[in-house]
C-alpha positions as CSV (number, residue, x, y, z in Angstrom):
1,X,-62.1,85.9,1.8
2,X,-65.1,83.6,1.8
3,X,-66.3,81.2,4.4
4,X,-68.2,78.1,3.2
5,X,-69.9,76.3,6.0
6,X,-71.3,72.8,5.6
7,X,-73.8,71.9,8.3
8,X,-74.1,68.5,10.1
9,X,-73.7,66.7,13.4
10,X,-70.3,65.5,14.6
11,X,-69.7,61.8,15.4
12,X,-69.5,58.6,13.4
13,X,-73.0,57.7,14.3
14,X,-74.3,60.7,12.3
15,X,-71.9,60.5,9.4
16,X,-74.3,59.0,6.9
17,X,-77.4,60.9,8.0
18,X,-79.4,63.0,5.5
19,X,-79.0,65.9,8.0
20,X,-75.2,65.7,7.3
21,X,-75.3,66.4,3.6
22,X,-73.6,69.8,4.4
23,X,-70.6,68.0,5.9
24,X,-70.5,65.7,2.9
25,X,-70.5,68.7,0.5
26,X,-67.7,70.4,2.5
27,X,-65.6,67.2,2.4
28,X,-66.1,66.8,-1.3
29,X,-65.1,70.4,-2.0
30,X,-62.0,70.0,0.1
31,X,-61.0,66.7,-1.4
32,X,-61.4,67.9,-5.0
33,X,-59.7,71.2,-4.7
34,X,-56.5,70.6,-2.7
35,X,-57.5,72.1,0.6
36,X,-55.4,71.7,3.7
37,X,-56.1,68.8,6.0
38,X,-59.0,69.4,8.5
39,X,-57.9,71.0,11.8
40,X,-59.7,72.1,14.9
41,X,-60.6,75.8,15.3
42,X,-63.6,78.0,15.9
43,X,-65.5,75.2,17.7
44,X,-65.4,73.3,14.4
45,X,-63.2,71.7,11.8
46,X,-61.6,74.0,9.2
47,X,-59.7,73.5,6.0
48,X,-58.1,76.3,4.0
49,X,-57.7,76.7,0.3
50,X,-58.7,78.8,-2.7
51,X,-61.5,78.6,-5.3
52,X,-61.7,80.8,-8.4
53,X,-58.7,82.8,-7.2
54,X,-60.3,83.6,-3.8
55,X,-59.1,82.5,-0.4
56,X,-61.7,80.2,1.1
57,X,-62.2,78.7,4.6
58,X,-64.3,75.6,4.8
59,X,-66.0,75.1,8.2
60,X,-67.7,72.1,9.6
61,X,-69.2,73.2,13.0
62,X,-68.7,70.6,15.8
63,X,-71.2,72.2,18.1
64,X,-74.1,70.0,16.9
65,X,-76.6,71.3,14.4
66,X,-78.7,73.4,16.7
67,X,-75.6,75.5,17.7
68,X,-74.0,75.8,14.3
69,X,-74.0,79.6,14.5
70,X,-71.6,79.6,17.5
71,X,-68.8,78.1,15.3
72,X,-69.5,80.0,12.1
73,X,-70.0,83.3,14.0
74,X,-66.7,82.9,15.7
75,X,-64.9,82.4,12.4
76,X,-66.6,85.4,10.9
77,X,-65.6,87.7,13.8
78,X,-62.0,86.5,13.7
79,X,-61.6,87.4,10.1
80,X,-63.9,90.5,10.4
81,X,-66.2,89.2,7.7
82,X,-69.8,90.1,6.9
83,X,-72.8,87.9,5.8
84,X,-71.8,88.8,2.2
85,X,-68.7,86.7,2.8
86,X,-70.6,83.6,3.9
87,X,-72.1,80.6,2.1
88,X,-73.9,77.9,4.1
89,X,-74.7,74.4,2.6
90,X,-77.4,72.3,4.3
91,X,-80.2,69.8,3.8
92,X,-83.6,70.9,2.6
93,X,-86.8,68.8,3.3
94,X,-88.9,70.7,0.9
95,X,-86.7,69.9,-2.2
96,X,-86.8,66.6,-3.9
97,X,-83.6,64.5,-3.7
98,X,-81.2,65.6,-6.3
99,X,-82.6,69.2,-6.5
100,X,-80.5,72.2,-5.3
101,X,-81.4,75.8,-4.8
102,X,-79.3,78.9,-3.8
103,X,-80.5,82.2,-2.5
104,X,-79.4,85.1,-0.4
105,X,-81.3,85.8,2.8
106,X,-84.7,84.5,3.7
107,X,-86.2,82.5,6.6
108,X,-84.9,79.4,8.3
109,X,-87.7,77.1,7.0
110,X,-87.7,75.5,10.4
111,X,-84.0,74.4,10.1
112,X,-82.4,74.7,13.5
113,X,-78.9,75.0,12.1
114,X,-80.0,78.0,10.0
115,X,-81.9,79.5,13.0
116,X,-78.6,79.5,14.9
117,X,-76.6,81.0,12.1
118,X,-79.2,83.7,11.6
119,X,-78.9,84.6,15.3
120,X,-75.1,84.7,15.3
121,X,-74.2,85.9,11.8
122,X,-77.2,87.9,10.4
123,X,-79.4,86.7,7.6
124,X,-78.1,88.1,4.4
125,X,-75.8,85.3,3.5
126,X,-76.0,82.8,0.6
127,X,-77.8,79.6,1.3
128,X,-77.1,76.5,-0.8
129,X,-79.9,74.0,-0.1
130,X,-79.5,70.4,-1.1
131,X,-82.8,68.4,-1.3
132,X,-83.3,65.3,0.8
133,X,-87.0,65.0,0.2
134,X,-89.9,64.9,2.7
135,X,-91.1,61.6,4.2
136,X,-94.7,62.7,3.7
137,X,-95.8,63.0,7.3
138,X,-94.7,65.4,10.0
139,X,-94.3,62.7,12.6
140,X,-91.7,61.0,10.3
141,X,-89.5,64.0,9.7
142,X,-87.2,63.4,12.7
143,X,-86.4,59.9,11.7
144,X,-86.0,60.8,8.1
145,X,-83.6,63.6,8.7
146,X,-81.5,61.7,11.2
147,X,-81.7,58.5,9.1
148,X,-78.9,57.4,6.8
149,X,-79.1,57.8,3.1
150,X,-80.2,54.6,1.4
151,X,-77.7,52.8,-0.8
152,X,-79.9,53.6,-3.8
153,X,-79.4,57.3,-3.0
154,X,-75.8,57.0,-4.2
155,X,-77.2,57.2,-7.8
156,X,-78.0,60.9,-7.4
157,X,-76.1,62.0,-4.3
158,X,-72.6,61.1,-5.4
159,X,-72.9,62.7,-8.8
160,X,-74.3,65.9,-7.3
161,X,-71.6,66.1,-4.6
162,X,-68.9,65.6,-7.3
163,X,-70.5,68.2,-9.5
164,X,-70.5,70.7,-6.7
165,X,-66.9,69.9,-5.8
166,X,-65.8,70.2,-9.5
167,X,-67.6,73.5,-9.9
168,X,-67.0,75.1,-6.5
169,X,-65.1,77.9,-8.2
170,X,-68.5,79.1,-9.5
171,X,-69.8,79.2,-6.0
172,X,-66.8,81.3,-4.9
173,X,-67.3,83.7,-7.8
174,X,-71.0,84.1,-7.1
175,X,-71.9,82.6,-10.5
176,X,-75.0,80.9,-8.9
177,X,-77.0,80.3,-12.1
178,X,-74.2,78.5,-13.8
179,X,-73.6,76.4,-10.6
180,X,-77.3,75.4,-10.5
181,X,-77.1,74.3,-14.1
182,X,-74.2,72.1,-13.3
183,X,-75.9,70.5,-10.4
184,X,-79.1,70.0,-12.3
185,X,-77.2,68.2,-15.1
186,X,-75.5,66.0,-12.6
187,X,-78.8,64.3,-11.6
188,X,-81.5,65.7,-13.8
189,X,-83.6,66.2,-10.7
190,X,-84.9,62.7,-11.3
191,X,-82.4,60.3,-9.8
192,X,-84.0,57.1,-11.3
193,X,-83.7,58.5,-14.8
194,X,-80.3,60.1,-14.4
195,X,-77.7,58.7,-16.9
196,X,-74.2,58.1,-15.6
197,X,-71.4,60.1,-17.1
198,X,-70.1,58.0,-20.0
199,X,-66.4,58.1,-19.1
200,X,-66.4,59.2,-15.5
201,X,-63.8,57.1,-13.6
202,X,-65.0,55.7,-10.2
203,X,-62.7,57.2,-7.5
204,X,-61.3,54.7,-5.1
205,X,-61.6,55.3,-1.4
206,X,-64.3,56.3,1.0
207,X,-67.5,57.6,-0.4
208,X,-68.9,60.9,0.7
209,X,-72.1,59.1,1.6
210,X,-70.6,56.8,4.3
211,X,-69.2,54.2,1.9
212,X,-72.5,53.9,0.0
213,X,-72.3,51.2,-2.6
214,X,-73.7,51.6,-6.1
215,X,-75.0,48.2,-7.1
216,X,-74.8,47.2,-10.7
217,X,-78.0,47.0,-12.8
218,X,-78.9,44.0,-14.8
219,X,-78.7,44.5,-18.6
220,X,-82.2,44.2,-20.1
221,X,-82.7,42.5,-23.5
222,X,-83.1,44.9,-26.4
223,X,-84.6,42.4,-28.9
224,X,-86.7,39.3,-28.9
225,X,-89.9,38.2,-27.1
226,X,-88.8,39.3,-23.7
227,X,-87.9,42.8,-25.0
228,X,-91.2,43.1,-26.7
229,X,-93.1,42.2,-23.5
230,X,-91.1,44.7,-21.4
231,X,-91.8,47.5,-24.0
232,X,-95.6,46.8,-23.8
233,X,-95.5,46.7,-19.9
234,X,-93.8,50.1,-19.7
235,X,-95.5,51.8,-22.6
236,X,-92.5,51.9,-24.9
237,X,-94.1,49.9,-27.7
238,X,-95.0,52.5,-30.3
239,X,-96.9,50.1,-32.6
């Protein structure tokens, strides 16, 4: 059995926060893979299902971020699991938006949710870090982390969450390199340059980023005087 814990803060006022990307990832995995409805247990919300032929328990701790380990630790003890049976998904300031990294063990990097899980569960578990970017100054970190994703972030965040959900079986099987490739392809690591999937249907219903809208982009001219001017402005004129 595997526990996948997505970290965040409970409550509608935090739902769209960058700090809650772990909750968003857990919701995306549950929605895309036929997990049970969320129910209350282990001081959190849990959903049961399977990925890659393995039984999986999704956990969203409801203890607030700084006490995440209380919830995850309780679930691990109940099922008599070890850190090898745990994956934690959370936000990472030191990764650019759209980037993802996974590793086993390591330090907390100052993340209070990870500090709590380290204390309650041990340290040798797999950590899937999803980049939210750094605001550039230490005094702005708190507001950045607890601020909502911008509407423009939907361009990279929704494709990344959907790619994670579609390929969650790779996470369950420990095929981490393949999963990282899928996530990298979903956004290219450069959200502004990422191309939308050509035939991907837009799912109706609530977005995983708090109903973030994806505004349409104006179509630019490809020929004529205006097209020539734009090519010169952006260095695309090869003459």
